[in-house]
C-alpha positions in Angstrom: 22.3 -14.3 19.6 20.8 -15.5 16.3 18.1 -13.9 14.2 16.5 -15.8 11.3 14.9 -13.8 8.6 12.3 -15.5 6.4 12.1 -13.9 3.0 14.3 -11.3 1.3 13.6 -8.4 -1.0 12.4 -5.1 0.6 11.3 -6.0 4.1 13.6 -8.9 4.8 16.8 -7.3 3.5 16.1 -4.0 5.2 15.7 -5.9 8.5 18.9 -7.9 7.9 21.2 -5.0 6.9 19.8 -2.6 9.5 20.3 -5.2 12.2 23.9 -5.8 11.1 24.6 -2.0 11.3 23.2 -2.0 14.9 24.8 -5.3 16.1 28.0 -6.7 14.7 27.9 -9.7 17.0 24.4 -10.9 15.9 24.3 -14.1 13.8 21.9 -13.3 11.0 20.6 -16.1 8.7 18.3 -15.3 5.7 16.2 -17.9 4.0 14.7 -17.0 0.6 12.7 -19.6 -1.3 13.4 -18.0 -4.7 16.6 -17.8 -6.6 17.1 -14.1 -6.0 17.2 -12.5 -2.5 17.4 -8.8 -3.5 15.9 -7.5 -6.7 14.0 -4.5 -8.0 10.5 -5.9 -8.2 9.0 -2.5 -9.0 11.2 -2.4 -12.1 10.1 -5.8 -13.5 7.3 -4.5 -15.8 9.8 -2.0 -17.3 12.2 -4.8 -18.2 9.4 -6.6 -20.0 8.8 -3.4 -22.0 12.4 -2.8 -22.8 12.6 0.5 -20.8 15.1 -1.2 -18.6 17.4 -3.0 -21.0 19.9 -4.6 -18.6 18.5 -7.6 -16.7 21.4 -7.6 -14.3 20.5 -4.0 -13.2 17.4 -5.5 -11.5 19.6 -7.7 -9.3 20.5 -5.4 -6.4 22.5 -7.8 -4.2 23.6 -11.4 -4.2 24.2 -13.8 -1.4 28.0 -13.3 -2.0 27.8 -9.5 -1.9 25.7 -9.6 1.2 28.1 -12.0 2.9 31.1 -9.8 2.0 29.6 -6.4 3.0 27.3 -7.4 5.9 28.4 -10.8 7.0 25.0 -12.2 6.3 24.4 -15.9 5.9 21.9 -15.8 2.9 20.5 -19.1 1.6 18.5 -18.9 -1.5 16.1 -21.7 -2.7 15.5 -22.5 0.9 11.8 -22.5 2.0 10.8 -22.1 5.6 7.8 -24.4 6.0 6.9 -24.0 9.7 8.1 -22.6 13.0 8.2 -24.5 16.4 8.1 -21.6 18.9 8.5 -23.9 21.9 11.8 -25.3 20.7 12.7 -22.0 18.9 13.5 -23.7 15.6 12.4 -23.1 12.1 11.8 -26.0 9.7 13.5 -25.4 6.3 13.5 -27.3 3.1 16.4 -27.0 0.6 14.5 -26.7 -2.6 17.5 -27.8 -4.7 17.5 -31.3 -3.3 14.4 -31.5 -1.0 16.5 -31.9 2.1 14.7 -30.8 5.3 16.7 -29.0 8.0 16.1 -27.2 11.3 17.6 -23.8 12.3 17.5 -22.5 15.8 16.8 -18.9 16.6 16.5 -16.3 19.3 14.4 -14.0 17.0 12.6 -14.5 13.8 11.6 -11.8 11.2 8.8 -13.0 8.9 9.0 -11.2 5.5 7.2 -13.6 3.3 5.2 -10.9 1.6 2.0 -11.6 -0.3 0.8 -14.3 -2.7 -0.6 -13.5 -6.1 -4.3 -14.4 -6.7 -4.1 -16.6 -9.7 -7.0 -17.4 -12.1 -6.7 -21.1 -12.7 -9.0 -21.0 -15.7 -6.3 -19.4 -17.8 -3.9 -22.4 -17.4 -4.4 -23.6 -20.9 -2.4 -20.5 -22.2 1.1 -19.5 -20.9 0.2 -17.6 -17.8 2.5 -15.8 -15.4 2.3 -13.3 -12.5 4.7 -10.3 -12.6 6.3 -10.5 -9.2 9.7 -12.2 -9.7 12.7 -12.3 -12.0 11.7 -15.7 -13.1 8.3 -14.3 -14.1 9.8 -11.8 -16.5 12.2 -14.4 -17.9 9.2 -16.6 -18.8 7.2 -13.6 -20.2 10.0 -12.3 -22.4 10.9 -15.8 -23.6 7.2 -16.5 -24.5 6.9 -13.3 -26.4 10.1 -13.9 -28.3 8.9 -17.3 -29.4 5.6 -16.0 -30.9 5.6 -15.4 -34.7 3.8 -12.2 -35.7 2.1 -9.8 -33.4 1.4 -11.3 -30.0 -1.9 -10.9 -28.2 -1.9 -10.7 -24.4 -4.6 -10.7 -21.8 -3.9 -8.9 -18.6 -6.2 -9.9 -15.7 -6.6 -7.0 -13.2 -6.5 -3.3 -13.7 -4.5 -2.4 -10.6 -1.0 -0.9 -10.4 0.9 -4.0 -11.7 -1.8 -4.7 -14.3 -1.6 -1.2 -15.7 2.2 -1.3 -15.7 2.1 -4.6 -17.6 -0.4 -3.2 -20.1 1.8 -0.1 -20.8 4.9 -2.1 -21.3 3.3 -4.8 -23.4 1.9 -2.1 -25.7 5.4 -0.6 -25.7 6.9 -3.7 -27.2 4.2 -4.1 -29.9 1.9 -6.6 -28.1 -1.9 -6.2 -28.6 -3.5 -6.1 -25.1 -6.9 -6.9 -23.7 -7.3 -5.7 -20.1 -9.9 -7.6 -18.0 -11.1 -5.8 -14.9 -13.7 -7.4 -12.5 -14.8 -4.0 -11.1 -16.6 -1.1 -12.7 -13.4 0.8 -13.5 -9.6 0.4 -13.6 -7.6 1.3 -10.5 -10.4 0.5 -8.1 -8.9 2.5 -5.2 -9.7 5.7 -7.2 -13.1 7.3 -7.2 -14.8 6.7 -10.5 -14.7 10.3 -11.9 -10.9 10.3 -11.2 -10.5 6.9 -13.0 -12.3 8.2 -16.2 -9.1 9.8 -17.7 -7.2 6.5 -17.2 -9.8 4.6 -19.2 -9.6 7.3 -21.9 -5.8 7.1 -22.2 -5.8 3.3 -22.3 -8.2 3.2 -25.2 -6.3 5.9 -27.0 -3.3 3.6 -26.9 -5.3 0.7 -28.4 -6.0 -1.3 -25.3 -9.2 -3.3 -25.4 -10.6 -2.6 -21.9 -13.3 -5.0 -20.5 -14.7 -3.9 -17.2 -17.3 -5.6 -15.0 -16.2 -9.1 -16.2 -14.0 -12.0 -15.3 -12.2 -14.9 -17.0 -14.0 -18.3 -16.7 -11.9 -20.6 -18.9 -9.2 -20.7 -21.6 -8.4 -23.1 -24.5 -7.1 -23.1 -28.1 -5.5 -19.6 -27.8 -8.7 -17.9 -26.5 -9.9 -16.7 -23.1 -13.6 -17.0 -22.4 -15.2 -14.2 -20.3 -18.2 -14.5 -18.1 -20.2 -12.2 -20.5 -19.9 -14.9 -23.1 -17.2 -13.2 -25.3 -13.9 -14.8 -26.3 -10.6 -12.9 -26.5 -7.5 -14.2 -28.3 -4.5 -14.6 -26.2 -1.0 -16.0 -26.6 -0.1 -14.9 -23.1 -1.9 -14.2 -19.9 -0.5 -11.9 -17.2 -2.1 -12.5 -13.8 -2.4 -9.2 -11.9 -5.8 -9.6 -10.2 -4.4 -8.9 -6.7 -2.6 -10.5 -3.8 -3.3 -11.9 -0.4 -1.1 -12.0 2.7 1.3 -15.0 3.0 0.6 -16.2 6.5 1.1 -20.0 6.4 4.3 -19.9 8.3 2.8 -17.5 10.9 -0.1 -19.9 11.4 2.2 -22.8 11.9 3.6 -20.9 14.9 0.2 -20.1 16.3 0.7 -16.4 15.6 -2.4 -14.2 15.6 -3.8 -13.3 12.2 -5.7 -10.0 12.2 -9.2 -9.2 10.8 -7.8 -8.2 7.4 -6.1 -11.6 6.9 -2.7 -10.2 7.5 -0.3 -11.0 10.4 -1.2 -8.8 13.5 1.8 -6.8 14.8 2.3 -4.0 17.3 3.9 -0.7 16.4 7.4 -2.3 16.8 6.4 -5.1 14.3 6.3 -7.7 17.1 3.7 -10.5 16.6 1.7 -12.2 19.3 4.9 -14.2 20.0 7.5 -11.8 21.5 10.4 -13.5 19.7 8.8 -13.3 16.3 8.5 -10.1 14.2 6.8 -9.6 10.9 7.2 -7.0 8.1 6.1 -6.4 4.6 3.0 -7.1 2.4 1.7 -9.9 4.6 1.4 -7.8 7.7 -1.4 -5.5 8.9 -0.7 -1.8 9.3 -2.5 0.8 11.3 -4.5 3.1 9.1 -3.7 6.8 9.5 -7.3 7.9 9.0 -9.1 5.8 11.6 -6.4 3.7 13.3 -8.0 0.5 12.2 -6.0 -2.5 10.9 -5.4 -2.4 7.2 -3.4 -4.0 4.4 -1.1 -1.7 2.4 1.3 -3.4 0.0 3.9 -0.8 -0.7 7.7 -1.2 -0.9 8.4 1.9 1.1 6.5 0.6 4.1 8.1 -2.8 3.8 11.5 -1.1 4.0 10.7 1.1 6.9 9.0 -1.7 8.9 12.0 -4.0 8.2 14.1 -1.3 9.8 11.7 -0.9 12.7 11.9 -4.7 13.4 15.7 -4.6 13.4 15.6 -1.6 15.8 13.4 -3.4 18.2 15.5 -6.6 18.2 18.7 -4.5 18.8 17.1 -2.7 21.7 16.5 0.6 20.0 12.7 0.5 19.3 11.3 3.2 17.1 7.5 2.8 16.7 6.2 2.6 13.2 4.0 5.5 12.0 0.4 4.8 10.8 0.1 4.0 7.1 -1.2 6.6 4.7 -1.2 4.3 1.6 0.6 6.9 -0.5 1.0 5.5 -4.0 1.7 6.4 -7.6 1.6 4.8 -11.0 2.3 5.9 -14.6 -0.2 5.0 -17.3 1.3 6.1 -20.7 1.4 9.9 -20.5 -0.8 10.0 -17.3 0.4 9.9 -13.7 -2.0 8.7 -11.1 -1.4 9.2 -7.4 -3.4 8.9 -4.2 -3.1 9.0 -0.4 -5.5 8.3 2.4 -9.1 7.4 1.9 -11.3 7.7 -1.2 -14.8 9.2 -1.3 -16.4 5.8 -1.9 -14.5 4.4 1.1 -15.7 7.3 3.3 -19.3 6.8 2.1 -19.1 3.0 2.8 -17.8 3.7 6.3 -20.6 6.3 6.9 -18.0 9.0 7.7 -18.8 12.6 7.1 -16.6 14.3 4.6 -16.3 17.3 2.3 -15.1 17.0 -1.3 -13.0 19.4 -3.3 -12.2 19.1 -7.0 -9.7 21.4 -8.8 -8.1 21.3 -12.2 -4.8 23.2 -11.9 -1.9 23.3 -14.4 1.5 21.7 -13.6 3.2 25.0 -13.8 2.5 28.6 -15.0 0.4 28.4 -18.1 2.3 31.1 -19.9 5.4 29.0 -19.7 5.5 26.3 -22.5 4.7 22.8 -21.6 2.1 23.2 -18.9 -0.1 20.1 -18.4 -3.4 19.9 -16.7 -4.3 17.7 -13.7 -7.4 16.8 -11.8 -7.0 17.0 -8.0 -9.5 15.7 -5.5 -9.2 16.5 -1.8 -11.2 14.7 0.9 -11.7 16.7 4.1 -13.3 16.2 7.5 -16.0 18.9 7.8 -15.7 19.0 11.6 -12.0 19.6 12.1 -10.8 20.4 8.6 -8.3 17.5 8.7 -7.3 15.9 5.4 -8.7 12.5 4.9 -7.3 11.7 1.5 -6.4 13.0 -2.0 -6.2 11.8 -5.6 -4.4 13.4 -8.5 -4.5 12.4 -12.1 -2.6 14.3 -14.8 0.7 14.9 -16.5 3.9 16.3 -15.0 3.9 17.6 -11.4 1.4 15.1 -10.0 4.1 13.3 -8.0 5.3 16.4 -6.1 1.8 17.5 -5.3 0.8 14.2 -3.8 4.0 14.1 -1.7 3.2 17.6 -0.3 -0.3 16.5 0.7 1.0 13.3 2.2 3.5 15.3 4.2 0.8 17.7 5.3 -1.3 14.7 6.5 1.6 13.2 8.4 2.3 16.6 10.0 -1.3 17.1 11.1 -1.9 20.2 8.9 -5.5 21.1 8.1 -6.9 21.3 4.6 -7.2 25.1 4.9 -3.5 25.3 6.0 -2.5 24.1 2.5 -3.2 27.7 1.4 -0.3 28.9 3.5 2.4 26.5 2.5 5.4 28.3 1.0 6.3 26.1 -2.0 9.1 26.5 -4.5 8.1 28.6 -7.5 9.5 29.4 -10.9 7.3 29.4 -14.0 8.7 26.2 -15.3 8.1 24.4 -12.0 4.9 25.7 -10.6 2.7 28.8 -10.2 2.7 31.6 -7.7 -0.5 30.0 -6.3 0.6 26.4 -6.5 -2.0 23.6 -7.2 -1.7 22.6 -3.5 -2.3 26.2 -2.4 -5.3 26.5 -4.6 -6.9 23.4 -3.0 -6.2 25.0 0.4 -8.0 28.2 -0.7 -11.1 26.2 -1.7 -11.0 24.2 1.5 -10.8 27.5 3.5 -13.8 29.0 1.5 -15.9 25.9 2.3 -14.8 25.7 5.9 -15.7 29.3 6.6 -18.9 29.1 4.7 -17.9 31.7 2.2 -18.8 29.2 -0.6 -21.2 26.2 -0.7 -20.8 23.4 -3.2 -22.6 20.5 -4.9 -20.9 17.4 -6.1 -21.3 16.0 -9.7 -23.2 13.0 -8.5 -25.5 15.1 -6.3 -26.6 17.4 -9.1 -29.7 15.5 -10.3 -31.1 15.3 -6.8 -30.6 19.0 -6.2 -32.2 19.9 -9.5 -35.2 17.7 -8.6 -36.0 20.2 -5.9 -36.5 23.0 -8.4 -33.0 24.4 -8.4 -31.9 26.2 -11.6 -28.5 25.2 -13.1 -26.6 28.3 -14.4 -23.7 27.8 -16.8 -21.5 30.9 -16.5 -19.1 29.9 -19.2 -18.9 31.8 -22.5 -21.6 31.1 -25.2 -19.0 29.4 -27.3 -18.0 27.0 -24.5 -21.7 26.3 -23.8 -22.3 25.5 -27.5 -19.4 23.1 -27.5 -21.0 21.0 -24.8 -23.3 21.5 -21.8 -25.2 19.9 -19.0 -28.8 19.2 -20.2 -31.2 21.9 -19.0 -28.6 24.4 -17.9 -29.2 28.1 -18.5 -26.3 29.9 -20.0 -25.5 33.3 -18.6 -21.8 34.2 -19.1 -20.0 35.4 -15.9 -19.4 38.8 -17.5 -23.2 39.3 -18.0 -24.3 38.0 -14.6 -24.4 41.4 -12.7 -26.9 42.8 -15.3 -28.9 39.6 -15.8 -29.1 38.1 -12.3 -32.7 39.4 -11.9 -33.7 36.7 -14.3 -32.8 34.2 -11.6 -34.6 35.7 -8.6 -36.8 33.6 -6.4 -35.3 30.2 -7.1 -32.3 28.3 -5.6 -29.3 28.2 -7.9 -26.3 26.0 -8.8 -23.7 27.6 -10.9 -20.9 26.1 -12.8 -18.1 26.9 -15.2 -15.5 24.6 -16.8 -13.4 23.7 -13.7 -14.9 25.6 -10.8 -12.9 28.8 -10.6 -15.4 31.1 -12.4 -18.1 29.3 -10.7 -16.7 30.4 -7.4 -16.6 34.0 -8.6 -20.2 33.7 -9.7 -21.2 32.2 -6.4 -19.7 35.0 -4.4 -21.3 37.6 -6.7 -24.8 36.1 -6.6 -24.6 35.5 -2.8 -23.9 39.1 -2.2 -26.9 40.0 -4.5 -29.2 38.0 -2.3 -29.4 34.6 -4.1 -29.4 31.2 -2.6 -26.5 29.7 -4.6 -24.0 26.8 -4.6 -21.1 26.0 -6.9 -20.8 22.8 -8.8 -17.5 21.5 -7.5 -14.9 20.9 -10.2 -17.2 22.3 -12.8 -18.3 20.9 -16.1 -15.1 18.9 -16.5 -15.6 16.9 -13.3 -19.3 16.3 -14.2 -18.3 15.0 -17.6 -15.7 12.7 -16.2 -18.1 11.3 -13.6 -21.0 10.8 -15.9 -18.8 9.0 -18.5 -18.3 6.1 -16.0 -22.0 5.3 -15.8 -24.1 3.1 -18.0 -27.1 4.6 -16.1 -27.8 7.6 -14.1 -25.8 7.7 -10.8 -27.5 7.3 -7.5 -27.2 10.4 -5.3 -25.4 10.4 -2.0 -26.7 13.8 -1.1 -27.8 14.1 2.6 
């Protein structure tokens, strides 16, 4: 039996090595069109920035090491151009000399990944993606040849774009970031993206949102708003699309997302052909719809699943949560599941929770704040998604929430998780526990809340906004039109508020909750501004105009 694997790196090499562990007799041939079959693509930006100093450390395996350890026949610089499923052969071109060949198979695993979306208008300036070892070789050589301080334009404010920005700044390059959308990291909700924009600008990045590149010449990039930006180098990071040309040649079904359609065992519409990696549709964990998730972890797991199925030990792949994380200077940004804007676009009912916990006990030195957003189904209390932006501790909190989603825990159940605690690592009431407490209060009706973007519509109905922070906090900055009654004075002064519906708020929501409970028991109609003043400021900072309400 012979298995041909088209493409290396995460998905292809996971399939090849797992299959060898399961079947010593299988003939396994790997075709990779690039010069490197196994490299740390997630580490590439950090080599550009000098964080990773040894280029060879990015090269995880070679054809020789894979042949020695796993008896794999790995052929680099060989491009599979098409598949003939009737004859069960793949057509391959040796890119070193242009020689065409045929290779027979019993099974095929497609691991061609995704293709970068390239802005052709920037071709007059040295322009590269950041997806291969060759890319970083070209980028570092270009920067080394520039006399004086280099200027770079990074197109795209997603994960790779932001990693490129940080590492270019780290090696002394001036950077302009061009983002088509309204804010960087478009999967984030806009109030959660606000701190990312702030930290980029604090580090000297020229951020241009809501604009695109239209042309380039004479060391300048022209934007569609008419402005020109100097550039010695352009990094293309505006997104990727599934690589499906080989699949199409075999008549394989392409799904509605544009990715290759597969079942839960990674089998395509042709039972002898499997597909894994960034070019393949996944099943979304929230609504079971087809989706594209371009994550190395999923590529590795699905490569393993394809090998298991070929070897006769099928283990169905789990739905995709889209758990992801990125560092942006001193910030860590992480997310899982759906965002609020995606839920609104889909017309799906949801409940939103914002908290602003510390990374660990605040009395222990070094505590850092974070903004945590939890999206919850109001009917069954299931967790639909989460976003966290902050300093240390973001990574472990998003992993706990992702595990809770995978395990089917409700949002309120987060309050009961027994998580490791010592003052230098967390708090007795961990950030995840606190989100669970808020979820439980909302689920049981103990507290009602209003979102930052709903506030204007609520106040238009005659509601009074009460700021329960101290007078000093109020003087330092407040929501226009708010009435300041500090929490400690509320019991004595609540009569001033009788007869009108109320929204109360503090800095981050905790004192607001206390005020809400107090006023409710004193007979007032009251809701808490979720996430407090801090969330409202973050959200409002992203608008050039007043936001439209989504209150229903």
